[in-house]
C-alpha positions in Angstrom: 26.1 5.7 -22.8 21.8 6.8 -23.1 20.3 8.8 -21.3 16.5 8.8 -20.7 14.3 12.5 -21.8 11.0 12.3 -20.8 8.5 11.8 -23.0 6.5 14.3 -24.9 3.4 16.4 -23.8 1.0 16.5 -26.4 -2.2 18.4 -26.6 -6.1 17.4 -27.6 -7.9 20.0 -27.6 -10.7 21.6 -30.9 -8.8 23.6 -32.0 -6.0 24.3 -34.7 -2.8 22.7 -34.4 -4.1 20.5 -31.7 -4.9 16.7 -31.7 -8.6 16.2 -32.4 -9.2 13.1 -30.6 -7.7 11.0 -28.3 -7.0 8.0 -30.5 -4.9 10.9 -33.0 -2.8 11.2 -29.8 -2.3 8.6 -29.0 -0.9 7.1 -32.4 1.8 10.1 -31.8 2.4 8.9 -28.7 5.5 7.0 -26.8 6.8 6.5 -23.8 6.4 8.2 -21.2 3.7 10.7 -23.5 1.7 12.8 -20.9 -1.5 13.7 -23.2 -3.6 16.9 -22.2 -7.0 16.6 -22.9 -8.9 20.6 -23.4 -12.9 20.2 -22.0 -15.1 18.7 -23.9 -16.8 15.0 -25.2 -14.8 13.4 -26.4 -17.0 9.9 -28.1 -14.5 6.8 -28.3 -12.8 4.3 -26.9 -9.0 3.7 -26.5 -6.8 -0.1 -26.9 -3.1 0.3 -25.3 -0.4 -2.4 -25.6 3.3 -1.6 -23.7 2.7 1.6 -24.1 3.6 3.6 -20.5 0.8 7.3 -20.9 -0.9 9.6 -18.8 -3.5 10.9 -19.7 -5.5 14.7 -17.8 -8.3 17.7 -18.0 -6.3 19.9 -18.2 -6.5 23.1 -15.6 -10.4 23.3 -15.1 -10.9 21.1 -18.0 -14.0 19.3 -18.1 -13.5 16.0 -20.0 -15.7 13.2 -20.9 -14.6 10.3 -22.7 -17.6 8.3 -24.2 -17.7 4.7 -25.4 -21.2 4.0 -25.2 -21.5 4.1 -28.1 -19.4 0.7 -28.4 -19.5 -2.9 -26.8 -15.6 -2.7 -26.0 -13.9 -1.0 -22.9 -13.6 2.9 -23.3 -10.6 2.2 -22.1 -8.6 -1.5 -22.1 -4.4 -1.6 -21.9 -2.3 -4.4 -21.9 0.9 -4.2 -19.7 2.9 -0.9 -20.0 1.4 1.6 -17.9 -1.9 4.0 -17.6 -2.3 6.8 -16.0 -5.6 8.7 -15.9 -6.5 11.8 -14.3 -9.8 14.1 -13.2 -11.4 12.1 -16.2 -14.9 11.6 -16.5 -15.8 8.3 -19.1 -19.5 7.3 -19.7 -19.3 3.0 -20.2 -21.7 1.8 -22.8 -21.5 -2.5 -23.9 -18.2 -3.2 -21.9 -16.5 -1.8 -18.8 -15.3 1.8 -18.8 -11.9 0.2 -17.7 -9.6 -3.2 -18.2 -7.1 -3.2 -17.2 -4.0 -6.7 -18.1 -1.2 -6.3 -16.0 -1.0 -2.7 -16.2 0.9 -0.6 -13.7 -2.6 1.6 -13.9 -3.0 4.8 -11.6 -6.8 6.7 -12.0 -6.7 9.6 -10.1 -10.5 11.8 -9.5 -12.2 10.2 -12.3 -15.9 9.8 -12.4 -17.0 6.9 -14.1 -20.2 6.1 -15.3 -22.6 2.8 -17.0 -21.5 0.1 -18.6 -21.9 -4.0 -18.2 -20.2 -6.0 -16.2 -17.8 -4.0 -13.2 -17.0 -0.3 -14.2 -13.0 -1.5 -13.5 -11.6 -4.2 -14.0 -7.6 -5.3 -13.2 -6.4 -8.2 -13.7 -2.5 -9.9 -13.4 0.0 -9.2 -10.9 1.1 -5.6 -11.4 0.7 -2.4 -8.6 -2.4 -0.2 -9.3 -3.7 2.4 -7.6 -7.3 4.1 -7.3 -7.8 7.1 -5.5 -10.6 9.5 -5.1 -13.0 8.4 -7.9 -16.8 7.9 -7.5 -18.5 4.9 -9.7 -21.7 4.7 -10.0 -24.8 3.2 -12.2 -23.2 0.4 -13.2 -23.2 -3.4 -12.7 -20.9 -3.6 -11.0 -18.6 -1.4 -9.3 -14.6 -2.8 -9.2 -12.9 -6.0 -9.7 -9.7 -7.1 -8.4 -8.5 -10.3 -9.7 -4.4 -11.4 -8.5 -3.1 -7.5 -8.4 -1.6 -5.7 -5.3 -2.5 -1.8 -4.9 -4.5 0.7 -3.5 -8.0 1.3 -3.9 -8.5 4.6 -1.1 -11.0 7.7 -0.8 -13.6 6.1 -3.5 -17.5 5.8 -4.0 -19.3 3.2 -5.4 -23.1 4.4 -5.3 -25.7 3.3 -6.9 -24.7 -0.3 -8.7 -26.8 -3.2 -9.1 -24.3 -6.8 -8.1 -21.2 -6.0 -6.4 -19.7 -2.8 -5.3 -15.3 -4.5 -5.0 -15.0 -7.6 -5.6 -11.0 -9.0 -4.6 -10.3 -12.9 -5.5 -7.7 -15.1 -7.4 -5.4 -14.2 -4.2 -5.2 -9.8 -4.6 -3.7 -8.5 -1.2 -4.4 -4.7 -2.7 -5.0 -1.9 0.4 -8.3 -1.1 0.2 -9.1 2.5 3.0 -10.9 5.2 3.8 -14.1 4.1 0.9 -17.6 4.0 0.8 -19.3 1.4 -0.6 -23.5 2.0 -0.6 -26.8 1.4 -2.6 -25.4 -2.3 -3.9 -27.6 -3.9 -5.1 -25.7 -7.9 -4.2 -22.9 -7.4 -1.9 -20.5 -4.3 -1.2 -17.5 -5.9 -0.9 -16.7 -10.0 -2.2 -13.3 -11.5 -1.2 -12.4 -14.3 -2.3 -10.0 -17.2 -3.9 -7.8 -16.5 -1.8 -7.6 -12.8 -1.5 -6.0 -11.3 1.4 -6.8 -7.7 1.1 -6.7 -4.7 3.8 -10.1 -3.1 4.4 -9.8 -0.4 6.6 -11.6 3.2 7.3 -14.0 1.9 4.9 -18.3 2.9 5.0 -20.6 0.2 3.7 -24.2 0.8 3.7 -27.5 -0.3 2.1 -26.9 -3.8 0.4 -28.9 -6.1 -1.3 -27.1 -8.8 1.0 -23.9 -8.9 2.7 -22.0 -5.4 4.1 -18.8 -7.6 3.1 -18.8 -11.5 2.7 -15.1 -13.5 2.3 -15.7 -17.0 0.7 -13.4 -19.8 -1.3 -10.5 -19.4 1.2 -10.2 -15.6 1.3 -8.5 -14.2 4.2 -8.7 -9.7 4.6 -8.0 -7.8 7.0 -10.7 -5.4 8.3 -9.7 -2.7 10.4 -11.8 0.5 11.6 -14.9 -0.3 9.3 -18.5 1.0 9.4 -21.2 -1.8 8.1 -24.6 -0.3 7.9 -28.6 -1.1 7.1 -27.8 -4.2 5.0 -29.9 -6.3 3.8 -28.0 -9.3 4.9 -25.5 -10.1 7.7 -23.0 -7.1 8.2 -19.6 -9.4 7.9 -20.0 -12.7 6.2 -16.9 -15.5 7.1 -17.8 -18.7 5.0 -16.2 -22.2 5.8 -12.1 -22.8 5.2 -11.7 -18.5 5.3 -9.4 -17.1 7.4 -8.4 -13.5 8.3 -9.0 -10.7 10.9 -11.9 -8.3 11.9 -11.0 -5.7 14.1 -12.5 -2.3 15.4 -15.3 -2.7 13.5 -18.6 -1.0 13.9 -22.4 -3.5 12.1 -24.8 -2.0 13.0 -28.8 -2.4 11.6 -28.4 -5.6 9.3 -29.8 -8.8 9.5 -29.0 -11.2 12.5 -25.9 -12.3 13.2 -24.7 -9.1 12.5 -21.0 -10.6 12.0 -21.8 -14.2 10.7 -18.4 -16.8 11.1 -19.6 -20.6 9.9 -18.3 -23.4 10.9 -15.0 -23.6 9.4 -14.2 -20.2 9.0 -11.0 -19.4 11.1 -10.7 -14.7 11.6 -9.4 -13.6 13.9 -12.2 -11.0 16.1 -10.8 -7.9 18.4 -13.3 -5.4 19.4 -15.0 -6.4 16.1 -18.7 -5.2 16.8 -18.0 -2.1 18.7 -17.5 1.8 17.9 -14.0 1.6 17.9 -11.6 -0.1 20.2 -10.6 2.8 23.5 -7.0 3.9 23.3 -5.4 1.0 25.7 -7.2 -1.4 23.8 -5.5 -0.2 20.0 -2.3 0.5 21.8 -2.6 -3.1 23.0 -3.1 -4.1 19.9 0.1 -2.0 18.5 2.0 -3.3 20.5 1.3 -7.2 19.9 2.2 -6.1 16.7 5.1 -5.5 17.4 5.6 -8.2 19.5 5.2 -10.9 16.9 7.7 -9.1 14.7 10.6 -11.6 14.5 13.8 -11.4 16.1 14.8 -7.1 17.0 14.9 -8.1 21.3 16.2 -4.7 21.7 14.6 -2.6 19.5 11.1 -4.0 21.2 12.7 -3.0 24.5 13.4 0.2 22.8 10.2 1.1 21.3 8.3 0.1 24.8 10.2 2.2 26.4 9.2 4.8 24.6 6.3 3.8 24.8 6.4 3.9 28.8 7.5 7.3 29.1 5.3 8.6 26.3 2.0 7.4 28.2 2.9 8.0 31.8 3.5 12.1 29.7 -0.2 11.3 29.2 -1.1 10.2 32.8 1.0 13.7 34.3 -1.0 15.7 31.6 -4.6 14.8 32.9 -3.2 15.2 36.5 -2.6 19.0 35.7 1.5 18.2 36.4 3.9 19.4 34.2 5.3 17.4 31.5 8.3 18.4 29.6 8.7 19.4 25.9 8.8 16.1 24.4 10.2 15.8 20.4 8.8 11.9 19.0 12.2 12.6 16.5 13.9 9.1 16.0 16.8 7.8 14.1 16.9 4.1 13.2 20.8 3.0 12.4 21.0 -0.2 10.5 21.5 -2.7 7.1 18.7 -3.3 4.8 15.9 -5.2 5.5 16.0 -5.5 9.1 13.1 -4.0 9.8 13.0 -0.4 10.0 10.1 0.9 7.8 7.5 -1.8 9.3 8.3 -0.8 12.9 8.6 2.9 12.0 4.4 2.4 10.4 3.8 1.0 14.4 5.6 4.0 15.7 2.9 5.7 13.9 0.3 4.2 15.2 1.0 4.5 18.8 1.6 7.7 18.5 -2.1 7.9 17.6 -3.2 5.6 20.2 -1.8 8.0 22.7 -3.2 10.7 22.0 0.6 11.8 21.0 -0.5 12.2 16.6 -4.0 13.2 15.5 -3.8 11.0 12.6 -0.8 8.5 13.2 -0.2 8.2 9.3 2.8 7.1 7.4 4.8 9.1 4.7 7.6 7.3 3.4 10.2 9.4 1.5 14.1 8.9 0.2 16.3 12.1 -1.5 14.1 12.0 -4.6 10.6 13.4 -3.3 13.2 15.6 -1.1 15.3 17.1 -3.2 14.4 19.4 -6.4 16.2 20.4 -9.7 17.6 23.6 -9.0 18.0 26.0 -6.3 15.1 27.3 -4.0 12.7 24.1 -5.1 14.3 21.4 -3.0 12.7 23.9 -0.1 9.4 24.0 -1.7 9.4 20.4 -2.3 10.8 19.7 1.6 8.7 22.1 2.9 5.0 20.5 1.4 6.4 16.6 2.1 6.5 18.1 5.7 3.1 19.7 5.4 1.1 16.5 4.1 3.1 14.7 7.1 1.8 16.6 9.9 -0.5 14.5 12.4 1.6 11.1 11.5 5.1 9.9 10.5 7.6 11.6 8.2 9.9 8.4 7.6 13.5 9.9 5.3 15.0 6.3 4.0 18.3 6.7 3.2 19.0 10.1 5.0 22.5 10.2 4.8 22.1 10.3 0.9 21.4 14.2 1.5 24.2 15.6 3.5 27.3 16.9 1.6 29.9 14.0 3.1 27.5 11.5 1.0 28.2 13.2 -1.9 25.3 12.7 -4.1 24.7 15.9 -5.0 25.6 18.2 -2.9 23.9 21.3 -1.7 20.9 20.2 -3.4 20.2 17.7 -0.4 22.4 19.8 2.0 19.1 22.8 1.6 16.3 19.7 2.2 17.9 19.2 5.3 18.6 23.1 6.0 14.7 23.2 5.4 13.8 20.2 8.3 16.0 21.1 10.7 13.1 24.2 11.7 10.6 22.7 10.8 11.1 19.4 13.0 11.5 21.9 15.9 8.7 24.2 15.2 6.4 21.2 14.7 8.3 18.7 17.1 3.7 18.5 18.7 3.0 17.3 15.4 4.7 15.0 13.5 7.6 12.1 14.3 10.4 12.3 11.9 12.4 8.9 11.3 15.6 8.8 9.6 17.1 5.5 8.6 20.1 4.2 6.7 23.0 2.3 7.9 24.8 3.0 11.6 28.1 5.1 10.2 26.6 6.7 7.1 23.6 8.2 9.4 27.0 9.4 11.9 28.3 11.9 8.2 24.3 12.3 8.2 24.1 14.4 11.9 26.9 16.2 11.1 25.5 18.4 8.0 23.3 20.5 10.2 24.7 21.9 14.0 21.9 22.0 14.9 20.8 18.4 13.7 21.7 15.6 15.6 19.6 17.6 19.0 16.5 17.3 17.6 16.5 13.6 17.3 15.1 11.9 20.9 16.9 8.9 20.3 19.1 6.3 17.8 17.6 3.0 17.6 19.7 0.0 16.3 18.5 -2.4 14.2 20.7 -5.8 14.4 21.1 -8.1 11.5 18.8 -11.2 11.6 20.4 -14.0 12.2 19.7 -16.9 10.1 17.7 -18.7 12.2 15.5 -15.6 12.6 16.1 -15.6 8.2 14.5 -18.8 8.5 11.4 -18.4 10.2 11.3 -15.3 8.3 11.2 -16.7 5.2 8.4 -19.5 7.3 6.2 -16.4 7.8 6.5 -15.9 3.9 5.7 -19.2 2.5 2.9 -19.9 5.3 0.9 -16.0 4.3 1.1 -17.2 0.6 -0.8 -20.1 1.6 2.7 -22.2 0.8 4.0 -25.6 3.0 7.5 -25.6 2.9 8.9 -29.1 4.0 10.7 -29.0 7.2 13.7 -31.4 5.1 14.2 -27.5 3.6 15.0 -26.4 7.2 18.9 -27.0 7.1 19.4 -26.2 3.6 17.5 -22.5 4.2 19.7 -22.0 7.5 23.1 -22.8 5.8 22.6 -20.7 2.6 21.7 -17.3 5.1 25.0 -18.4 7.1 26.9 -18.3 4.0 25.4 -14.9 2.8 25.3 -13.1 5.6 28.5 -12.0 5.9 28.1 -10.4 2.0 29.1 -6.9 2.1 25.7 -6.0 0.4 23.7 -8.4 2.8 19.4 -7.7 2.4 18.6 -9.3 5.6 14.3 -9.9 5.1 15.0 -8.2 1.4 17.2 -11.4 0.5 14.7 -13.8 1.6 12.3 -12.1 -0.2 14.2 -12.4 -2.7 15.0 -16.6 -2.1 11.6 -17.1 -1.8 10.3 -16.0 -5.0 13.3 -17.5 -6.7 12.1 -21.1 -4.7 8.2 -20.7 -5.9 9.8 -19.9 -9.8 11.7 -23.5 -9.5 8.2 -25.0 -7.9 6.5 -23.5 -10.7 9.2 -25.6 -12.7 9.0 -28.2 -11.6 5.6 -28.4 -11.9 5.3 -27.4 -14.9 6.9 -30.5 -16.4 4.1 -32.9 -14.8 2.5 -33.1 -18.0 -0.6 -32.4 -15.6 -2.8 -29.9 -13.2 -1.3 -30.2 -10.2 -2.8 -31.5 -7.9 -3.7 -29.0 -4.6 -1.3 -30.6 -2.4 0.9 -30.0 -5.1 0.5 -26.3 -5.9 0.7 -25.8 -2.1 4.3 -28.0 -1.7 8.1 -26.2 -1.4 10.6 -29.3 -1.9 13.7 -29.1 -0.3 14.7 -29.5 -4.2 12.9 -26.3 -5.2 14.9 -24.8 -2.0 18.5 -26.1 -3.3 17.6 -24.9 -7.3 16.9 -21.5 -5.7 20.1 -21.3 -3.0 22.5 -22.6 -6.3 21.8 -19.8 -8.1 
């Protein structure tokens, strides 16, 4: 048996015993290495292939990586993983960061200059860009095909587009500011399906948010002002959603929907919907989920109770102390995480919680490596979740009875119990897991069970419901499933539903990926470029191949 060891920690600094350049440190770096960089300006460029490495400015250090003298990206990476923290990048004749199929994380970095997009992300690997500032570039961020998240990031004073999302990319772009763009603030095209929420777009030479070539973004709570073109524009053939967005002081029309475009508008051009509007929107999202009739009924009953409590409060009538902690019991893949997210939004819409943000954790996020460390980690996670939902998946792994770590897991439970009581009006804790194991979890602390107001049971999906879920996955990917494949899929779901490790919607997702793979292999053998209809079509034969594996 082999065990993995963490990578080395290497220091780059202008002093004896340290690596003088980032390149020197990378030459000695192995997978998982952390390179800490002391204050200074480093005139170099970096190219990585397959390496997993972290480059971080030392605490309090000002680190500038200057690639202005080169005609290549400051950081170019293929595969592997690259984490950049707290670094300033100056680009020259190319992008500052160019990542291909790389697990890229960019945190608290400043990027400026360069030719083309300041940050280019391509491939199918998830990425994260948070807390960054991008300025004085030809373009801001380009994402082609990749999922991931851009959050709390500013793109300003760029000659072209601020953030471009294409080639089917479906990242979440949240709480970003895009201003001072020569072309468009956001450009969504080529089947991209991002979620753009809470963003502010202003002072663009053309549209604030432009959607073309079958793009289908979900735009939520965005503000678009002071644009020379329309605030939001959808070209023919595009879809998506516009919800609770504000458009002001733009060219007319503020929201332009071309003939043949099909975005769904909800409270589209207002500063934001009323509480009742937002509540109806969240309940509609819950109702749109396939199956789960008992779960929907339980959640609606909770909403009714909370709504009446709010009305009583406004009327000056007394209301009882209300906790919002819940137990979600059931097998994996039954929608527990999705319902927990909606529950947080419902609590925000009702005015019960101020933010409604969602923080999902598991045992590894709460349990430390020594006595006392767990209490500190658990308290920190709880503090970060205040104002929203703390969702603990597979919570039973924390209990002694689960046999997974003994007292360290128990320390997390014992830390949570008083916090849940002291801050019951500030956070909703939802614990989830198999029904039987959750009984053991509740027995781990005498006061734990009393902290939860209700247990909601999530039943397994039926074969017909799994067929509908599979169909939604196909539609979301712009595939067209042959109706004749329905009985093959239903029979398959019926066969596997009795397995001990049956994963419900997770199994449906895995099967969908297998069907896509089978289609790809079939089309590759055509010896020519397939037509659009062929690229979209999932045949019975593809399903048969996938279900036989």
